[in-house]
KEVEX-909721 format. One record per residue (C-alpha): residue in one letter; chain; x, z, y. Coordinates in nm, 3 decimals, padded with zeros to 5 digits. Layout:
NODE_A_A_X_Z_Y $
...
This chain:
NODE_X_A_06.902_12.613_-00.945 $
NODE_X_A_06.884_12.252_-00.876 $
NODE_X_A_06.521_12.254_-00.860 $
NODE_X_A_06.560_12.530_-00.573 $
NODE_X_A_06.804_12.322_-00.408 $
NODE_X_A_06.606_12.026_-00.358 $
NODE_X_A_06.340_12.196_-00.215 $
NODE_X_A_06.577_12.337_00.070 $
NODE_X_A_06.704_12.016_00.123 $
NODE_X_A_06.348_11.838_00.155 $
NODE_X_A_06.240_12.111_00.395 $
NODE_X_A_06.538_12.068_00.615 $
NODE_X_A_06.504_11.681_00.615 $
NODE_X_A_06.120_11.747_00.718 $
NODE_X_A_06.269_11.995_01.028 $
NODE_X_A_06.487_11.730_01.130 $
NODE_X_A_06.262_11.455_01.147 $
NODE_X_A_05.996_11.691_01.328 $
NODE_X_A_06.230_11.772_01.586 $
NODE_X_A_06.339_11.383_01.623 $
NODE_X_A_05.963_11.309_01.702 $
NODE_X_A_05.926_11.611_01.963 $
NODE_X_A_06.249_11.495_02.157 $
NODE_X_A_06.110_11.168_02.189 $
NODE_X_A_05.778_11.249_02.357 $
NODE_X_A_06.002_11.382_02.651 $
NODE_X_A_05.819_11.702_02.683 $
NODE_X_A_06.099_11.919_02.642 $
NODE_X_A_06.206_11.798_02.992 $
NODE_X_A_05.886_11.975_03.180 $
NODE_X_A_05.920_12.298_03.024 $
NODE_X_A_05.828_12.537_03.310 $
NODE_X_A_05.719_12.282_03.527 $
NODE_X_A_05.361_12.291_03.434 $
NODE_X_A_05.370_12.655_03.477 $
NODE_X_A_05.499_12.596_03.840 $
NODE_X_A_05.259_12.340_03.916 $
NODE_X_A_04.978_12.545_03.777 $
NODE_X_A_05.102_12.856_03.979 $
NODE_X_A_05.081_12.616_04.328 $
NODE_X_A_04.743_12.621_04.483 $
NODE_X_A_04.550_12.279_04.479 $
NODE_X_A_04.638_12.029_04.762 $
NODE_X_A_04.969_12.149_04.843 $
NODE_X_A_05.118_11.853_04.742 $
NODE_X_A_04.962_11.680_05.034 $
NODE_X_A_04.961_11.949_05.296 $
NODE_X_A_04.856_11.814_05.647 $
NODE_X_A_04.865_11.466_05.507 $
NODE_X_A_05.213_11.439_05.535 $
NODE_X_A_05.443_11.275_05.253 $
NODE_X_A_05.749_11.490_05.122 $
NODE_X_A_06.045_11.381_05.243 $
NODE_X_A_06.288_11.192_05.007 $
NODE_X_A_06.528_11.417_04.801 $
NODE_X_A_06.842_11.228_04.990 $
NODE_X_A_06.700_11.257_05.353 $
NODE_X_A_06.963_11.398_05.599 $
NODE_X_A_06.882_11.673_05.870 $
NODE_X_A_06.839_11.558_06.209 $
NODE_X_A_07.147_11.629_06.437 $
NODE_X_A_07.065_11.875_06.714 $
NODE_X_A_07.184_11.802_07.065 $
NODE_X_A_07.102_12.003_07.398 $
NODE_X_A_06.934_11.799_07.682 $
NODE_X_A_06.832_11.862_08.022 $
NODE_X_A_06.578_11.678_08.228 $
NODE_X_A_06.731_11.481_08.538 $
NODE_X_A_06.643_11.588_08.882 $
NODE_X_A_06.630_11.301_09.115 $
NODE_X_A_06.749_11.326_09.484 $
NODE_X_A_06.814_11.097_09.772 $
NODE_X_A_07.226_11.095_09.812 $
NODE_X_A_07.420_10.956_10.105 $
NODE_X_A_07.752_10.921_09.986 $
NODE_X_A_08.042_11.074_10.215 $
NODE_X_A_08.366_10.881_10.321 $
NODE_X_A_08.639_11.080_10.447 $
NODE_X_A_08.875_10.907_10.666 $
NODE_X_A_09.106_10.988_10.957 $
NODE_X_A_09.090_10.837_11.310 $
NODE_X_A_09.192_10.813_11.668 $
NODE_X_A_08.980_10.810_11.995 $
NODE_X_A_08.986_10.514_12.202 $
NODE_X_A_08.842_10.363_12.519 $
NODE_X_A_08.518_10.155_12.483 $
NODE_X_A_08.687_09.911_12.729 $
NODE_X_A_09.026_09.874_12.887 $
NODE_X_A_09.119_09.653_13.186 $
NODE_X_A_09.474_09.623_13.355 $
NODE_X_A_09.373_09.523_13.711 $
NODE_X_A_09.609_09.271_13.885 $
NODE_X_A_09.680_09.117_14.236 $
NODE_X_A_09.510_08.796_14.262 $
NODE_X_A_09.725_08.649_14.540 $
NODE_X_A_10.031_08.749_14.745 $
NODE_X_A_10.049_08.970_15.035 $
NODE_X_A_10.095_09.315_15.158 $
NODE_X_A_09.852_09.574_15.038 $
NODE_X_A_09.615_09.645_15.339 $
NODE_X_A_09.408_09.898_15.195 $
NODE_X_A_09.396_10.125_14.849 $
NODE_X_A_09.104_10.359_14.846 $
NODE_X_A_09.165_10.477_14.512 $
NODE_X_A_09.389_10.699_14.321 $
NODE_X_A_09.477_10.788_13.977 $
NODE_X_A_09.225_10.931_13.791 $
NODE_X_A_08.916_10.853_14.021 $
NODE_X_A_08.595_10.756_13.884 $
NODE_X_A_08.467_10.391_14.007 $
NODE_X_A_08.169_10.197_13.952 $
NODE_X_A_08.131_09.840_13.868 $
NODE_X_A_08.204_09.606_14.138 $
NODE_X_A_08.395_09.875_14.357 $
NODE_X_A_08.709_09.767_14.573 $
NODE_X_A_09.025_09.909_14.435 $
NODE_X_A_09.273_09.739_14.691 $
NODE_X_A_09.290_09.492_14.959 $
NODE_X_A_09.567_09.249_15.056 $
NODE_X_A_09.633_09.124_15.381 $
NODE_X_A_09.538_08.764_15.443 $
NODE_X_A_09.467_08.666_15.816 $
NODE_X_A_09.487_08.304_15.746 $
NODE_X_A_09.246_08.306_15.475 $
NODE_X_A_09.002_08.515_15.684 $
NODE_X_A_09.028_08.233_15.956 $
NODE_X_A_08.988_07.987_15.733 $
NODE_X_A_08.628_08.133_15.654 $
NODE_X_A_08.536_08.154_16.017 $
NODE_X_A_08.627_07.809_16.071 $
NODE_X_A_08.426_07.697_15.775 $
NODE_X_A_08.129_07.894_15.896 $
NODE_X_A_08.141_07.728_16.229 $
NODE_X_A_08.178_07.362_16.109 $
NODE_X_A_07.883_07.457_15.877 $
NODE_X_A_07.678_07.538_16.185 $
NODE_X_A_07.782_07.244_16.379 $
NODE_X_A_07.712_07.006_16.060 $
NODE_X_A_07.363_07.185_16.039 $
NODE_X_A_07.266_07.152_16.377 $
NODE_X_A_07.352_06.751_16.352 $
NODE_X_A_07.136_06.714_16.076 $
NODE_X_A_06.851_06.843_16.250 $
NODE_X_A_06.890_06.595_16.569 $
NODE_X_A_06.937_06.323_16.337 $
NODE_X_A_06.601_06.404_16.149 $
NODE_X_A_06.426_06.432_16.492 $
NODE_X_A_06.549_06.094_16.583 $
NODE_X_A_06.483_05.931_16.263 $
NODE_X_A_06.132_06.074_16.297 $
NODE_X_A_06.078_05.935_16.642 $
NODE_X_A_06.266_05.580_16.528 $
NODE_X_A_06.542_05.621_16.746 $
NODE_X_A_06.797_05.647_16.471 $
NODE_X_A_06.888_05.456_16.137 $
NODE_X_A_06.816_05.618_15.813 $
NODE_X_A_07.183_05.551_15.702 $
NODE_X_A_07.302_05.772_15.999 $
NODE_X_A_07.092_06.054_15.866 $
NODE_X_A_07.217_05.995_15.528 $
NODE_X_A_07.571_06.019_15.662 $
NODE_X_A_07.488_06.373_15.870 $
NODE_X_A_07.352_06.501_15.563 $
NODE_X_A_07.650_06.422_15.325 $
NODE_X_A_07.864_06.607_15.625 $
NODE_X_A_07.651_06.897_15.604 $
NODE_X_A_07.717_06.935_15.192 $
NODE_X_A_08.105_06.888_15.240 $
NODE_X_A_08.094_07.172_15.494 $
NODE_X_A_07.883_07.403_15.268 $
NODE_X_A_08.155_07.323_14.999 $
NODE_X_A_08.468_07.394_15.228 $
NODE_X_A_08.294_07.741_15.327 $
NODE_X_A_08.265_07.790_14.955 $
NODE_X_A_08.611_07.710_14.905 $
NODE_X_A_08.738_07.935_15.175 $
NODE_X_A_08.492_08.222_15.054 $
NODE_X_A_08.648_08.197_14.731 $
NODE_X_A_09.038_08.214_14.871 $
NODE_X_A_08.963_08.504_15.086 $
NODE_X_A_08.772_08.705_14.810 $
NODE_X_A_09.131_08.702_14.607 $
NODE_X_A_09.209_08.955_14.879 $
NODE_X_A_09.023_09.199_14.703 $
NODE_X_A_09.104_09.335_14.372 $
NODE_X_A_08.780_09.502_14.240 $
NODE_X_A_08.643_09.689_13.929 $
NODE_X_A_08.491_09.493_13.656 $
NODE_X_A_08.312_09.782_13.498 $
NODE_X_A_08.258_10.143_13.556 $
NODE_X_A_08.514_10.375_13.420 $
NODE_X_A_08.822_10.596_13.503 $
NODE_X_A_09.141_10.471_13.681 $
NODE_X_A_09.399_10.626_13.427 $
NODE_X_A_09.666_10.493_13.633 $
NODE_X_A_09.743_10.331_14.019 $
NODE_X_A_10.068_10.137_13.963 $
NODE_X_A_10.116_10.023_14.368 $
NODE_X_A_10.149_10.182_14.687 $
NODE_X_A_09.967_10.124_15.025 $
NODE_X_A_10.175_09.875_15.230 $
NODE_X_A_10.355_09.753_14.928 $
NODE_X_A_10.398_09.360_14.893 $
NODE_X_A_10.251_09.229_14.582 $
NODE_X_A_10.237_08.894_14.408 $
NODE_X_A_09.991_08.712_14.203 $
NODE_X_A_09.969_08.879_13.866 $
NODE_X_A_10.137_09.235_13.991 $
NODE_X_A_09.939_09.513_13.763 $
NODE_X_A_09.763_09.713_14.023 $
NODE_X_A_09.587_09.992_13.806 $
NODE_X_A_09.437_10.040_13.464 $
NODE_X_A_09.101_10.106_13.418 $
NODE_X_A_08.921_10.286_13.109 $
NODE_X_A_08.557_10.290_13.001 $
NODE_X_A_08.517_10.629_12.825 $
NODE_X_A_08.137_10.661_12.779 $
NODE_X_A_08.080_10.569_12.487 $
NODE_X_A_08.426_10.652_12.371 $
NODE_X_A_08.533_10.476_12.060 $
NODE_X_A_08.698_10.612_11.723 $
NODE_X_A_08.904_10.392_11.538 $
NODE_X_A_08.977_10.422_11.183 $
NODE_X_A_09.018_10.226_10.867 $
NODE_X_A_08.814_10.220_10.530 $
NODE_X_A_08.992_10.165_10.193 $
NODE_X_A_08.925_09.854_09.975 $
NODE_X_A_08.730_10.092_09.718 $
NODE_X_A_08.480_10.221_10.012 $
NODE_X_A_08.441_09.918_10.242 $
NODE_X_A_08.157_09.783_10.038 $
NODE_X_A_07.951_10.088_10.093 $
NODE_X_A_08.001_10.088_10.474 $
NODE_X_A_07.783_09.875_10.743 $
NODE_X_A_07.714_09.870_11.085 $
NODE_X_A_07.459_10.119_11.226 $
NODE_X_A_07.555_10.412_10.926 $
NODE_X_A_07.589_10.764_11.081 $
NODE_X_A_07.919_10.941_11.098 $
NODE_X_A_07.993_11.305_11.136 $
NODE_X_A_08.338_11.357_11.338 $
NODE_X_A_08.548_11.646_11.416 $
NODE_X_A_08.823_11.637_11.675 $
NODE_X_A_09.138_11.805_11.636 $
NODE_X_A_09.032_12.075_11.869 $
NODE_X_A_08.737_12.141_11.634 $
NODE_X_A_08.463_11.988_11.847 $
NODE_X_A_08.214_11.825_11.613 $
NODE_X_A_07.990_11.519_11.730 $
NODE_X_A_07.790_11.266_11.579 $
NODE_X_A_07.862_10.868_11.610 $
NODE_X_A_07.730_10.549_11.484 $
NODE_X_A_07.954_10.259_11.315 $
NODE_X_A_07.940_09.974_11.547 $
NODE_X_A_08.159_09.714_11.411 $
NODE_X_A_08.368_09.649_11.085 $
NODE_X_A_08.632_09.407_11.038 $
NODE_X_A_08.590_09.168_10.748 $
NODE_X_A_08.962_09.113_10.720 $
NODE_X_A_09.209_09.361_10.555 $
NODE_X_A_09.531_09.493_10.742 $
NODE_X_A_09.809_09.298_10.579 $
NODE_X_A_10.044_09.628_10.578 $
NODE_X_A_09.767_09.851_10.478 $
NODE_X_A_09.486_09.652_10.295 $
NODE_X_A_09.259_09.880_10.475 $
NODE_X_A_08.953_09.765_10.685 $
NODE_X_A_08.948_09.884_11.055 $
NODE_X_A_08.638_10.046_11.173 $
NODE_X_A_08.477_10.122_11.516 $
NODE_X_A_08.251_10.447_11.555 $
NODE_X_A_08.097_10.501_11.884 $
NODE_X_A_07.972_10.858_12.031 $
NODE_X_A_07.865_10.942_12.360 $
NODE_X_A_08.090_11.115_12.596 $
NODE_X_A_07.888_11.110_12.945 $
NODE_X_A_08.120_11.410_13.108 $
NODE_X_A_08.446_11.213_12.978 $
NODE_X_A_08.594_11.537_12.816 $
NODE_X_A_08.720_11.328_12.548 $
NODE_X_A_09.037_11.181_12.584 $
NODE_X_A_09.186_10.887_12.451 $
NODE_X_A_09.439_10.933_12.150 $
NODE_X_A_09.289_11.240_11.998 $
NODE_X_A_09.328_11.270_11.622 $
NODE_X_A_08.981_11.287_11.478 $
NODE_X_A_08.851_11.343_11.113 $
NODE_X_A_08.582_11.094_11.017 $
NODE_X_A_08.309_11.151_10.781 $
NODE_X_A_08.096_10.840_10.700 $
NODE_X_A_07.735_10.853_10.539 $
NODE_X_A_07.624_10.563_10.347 $
NODE_X_A_07.255_10.488_10.306 $
NODE_X_A_07.077_10.688_10.077 $
NODE_X_A_07.028_10.628_09.711 $
NODE_X_A_06.835_10.779_09.447 $
NODE_X_A_07.080_10.970_09.237 $
NODE_X_A_07.133_11.269_09.008 $
NODE_X_A_07.424_11.526_08.996 $
NODE_X_A_07.588_11.575_08.640 $
NODE_X_A_07.896_11.771_08.519 $
NODE_X_A_08.189_11.566_08.478 $
NODE_X_A_08.203_11.679_08.103 $
NODE_X_A_07.914_11.490_08.002 $
NODE_X_A_08.047_11.133_08.085 $
NODE_X_A_08.101_10.914_07.812 $
NODE_X_A_08.196_10.560_07.728 $
NODE_X_A_07.996_10.289_07.556 $
NODE_X_A_08.180_10.075_07.253 $
NODE_X_A_08.278_09.822_07.550 $
NODE_X_A_08.427_10.088_07.754 $
NODE_X_A_08.124_10.125_08.011 $
NODE_X_A_08.111_10.422_08.209 $
NODE_X_A_07.787_10.635_08.129 $
NODE_X_A_07.551_10.896_08.001 $
NODE_X_A_07.387_10.977_07.657 $
NODE_X_A_07.036_10.970_07.701 $
NODE_X_A_06.712_11.063_07.458 $
NODE_X_A_06.422_10.868_07.520 $
NODE_X_A_06.050_10.963_07.478 $
NODE_X_A_06.079_10.888_07.077 $
NODE_X_A_06.382_11.130_07.060 $
NODE_X_A_06.623_10.825_06.992 $
NODE_X_A_06.954_10.815_07.147 $
NODE_X_A_07.034_10.563_07.404 $
NODE_X_A_07.356_10.468_07.651 $
NODE_X_A_07.257_10.454_08.011 $
NODE_X_A_07.529_10.263_08.220 $
NODE_X_A_07.571_10.430_08.575 $
NODE_X_A_07.714_10.382_08.888 $
NODE_X_A_07.924_10.671_09.025 $
NODE_X_A_07.803_10.718_09.397 $
NODE_X_A_08.023_11.028_09.490 $
NODE_X_A_08.262_11.299_09.367 $
NODE_X_A_08.166_11.638_09.488 $
NODE_X_A_08.233_11.997_09.423 $
NODE_X_A_07.872_12.014_09.258 $
NODE_X_A_07.967_11.750_09.008 $
NODE_X_A_07.939_11.364_08.998 $
NODE_X_A_07.660_11.196_09.184 $
NODE_X_A_07.508_10.906_08.963 $
NODE_X_A_07.293_10.635_09.023 $
NODE_X_A_07.129_10.386_08.786 $
NODE_X_A_06.995_10.643_08.552 $
NODE_X_A_06.654_10.555_08.411 $
NODE_X_A_06.350_10.764_08.449 $
NODE_X_A_06.144_10.917_08.164 $
NODE_X_A_06.465_11.023_07.987 $
NODE_X_A_06.661_11.321_07.906 $
NODE_X_A_07.027_11.347_07.969 $
NODE_X_A_07.261_11.478_07.666 $
NODE_X_A_07.488_11.758_07.797 $
NODE_X_A_07.624_11.881_07.436 $
NODE_X_A_07.673_11.658_07.145 $
NODE_X_A_07.696_11.333_07.329 $
NODE_X_A_07.985_11.221_07.155 $
NODE_X_A_07.859_11.305_06.798 $
NODE_X_A_07.560_11.085_06.799 $
NODE_X_A_07.497_10.688_06.808 $
NODE_X_A_07.309_10.452_06.976 $
NODE_X_A_06.955_10.449_06.801 $
NODE_X_A_06.999_10.771_06.628 $
NODE_X_A_06.700_10.986_06.614 $
NODE_X_A_06.773_11.314_06.703 $
NODE_X_A_06.642_11.664_06.771 $
NODE_X_A_06.666_11.757_07.125 $
NODE_X_A_06.662_12.123_07.271 $
NODE_X_A_06.615_12.192_07.637 $
NODE_X_A_06.884_12.369_07.803 $
NODE_X_A_06.772_12.723_07.903 $
NODE_X_A_06.758_12.850_08.252 $
NODE_X_A_07.027_13.107_08.178 $
NODE_X_A_07.257_12.835_08.009 $
NODE_X_A_07.185_12.586_08.298 $
NODE_X_A_07.261_12.852_08.553 $
NODE_X_A_07.583_12.925_08.374 $
NODE_X_A_07.667_12.540_08.360 $
NODE_X_A_07.608_12.503_08.747 $
NODE_X_A_07.834_12.834_08.806 $
NODE_X_A_08.112_12.671_08.627 $
NODE_X_A_08.072_12.349_08.805 $
NODE_X_A_08.148_12.525_09.141 $
NODE_X_A_08.449_12.738_09.042 $
């Protein structure tokens, strides 16, 4: 019995030692792997020469992108204005007297330089006649003195005196005509007499208002631009105008004030438009749409706008290497079709879905938006 027990014990020890040696070799861990490798075709480990991805590699994030469509966009600024005369002048009497002639009536159209009113002034008229006669006499005296001087019968000093007397006579005539000219009130420019404030035969004093003259071609629309929009407006910009009666016209920015109104903090602007038939009156309310210079821009949905870490307005874009980048943009206009943005670089695609889930410099898997999805998105913008 004892000998048999020793044999079994010896056998158990041998098995234990053999098992330990097998475990030490590590071949137990590759059980089945060699068979799997044998089942694979040769060269499968390096298919297409690509390295196998590491076991802990993360899958790329998928984002929806569109290719930007650049257009030339002119920003529209809507303001309200009022029509006004291009030029306005209140004509006044230039001397005291009774109105002798008043050849115009309220509403008449006059040319530049046309007489509007004449005042009686016989003494001034007589002064002109006397100055003319004196000038004629002095001219004759100079002619005689020059003949005598050439024949040696008069002194040069006497000839000089006659010429000085002639110059004085010419000056006196000019003064007399200037005083006589004050009897007549003339239109300084072509226009319409909006009002005539005197009557024929009325006594007027110097400075008495006679008539109000308006120049209505071109006519001016005066409006005011806000602080935010004034930087986008310049002289020469085109403007579309809609009068309160529905008439639509085209105009041009003529002047832009550089000093804001103290009360409203807005900047006055003048827009001129042709009015050859003078049908557009002064004081009519007008809707003004100013169009700034065209810039290269892209219209995008409002929902894809994002912010950088510094709080800067922009878009998430994908470059040619499928790397996510932040593109800073400038908002040019806000239209029913979406936001009009400038500053988007060329050669990129705009992320329209998932832009807030990716970070700067992250490699992504872009998928172009289908035509159906793009049409649905555009339809949603227009609703």
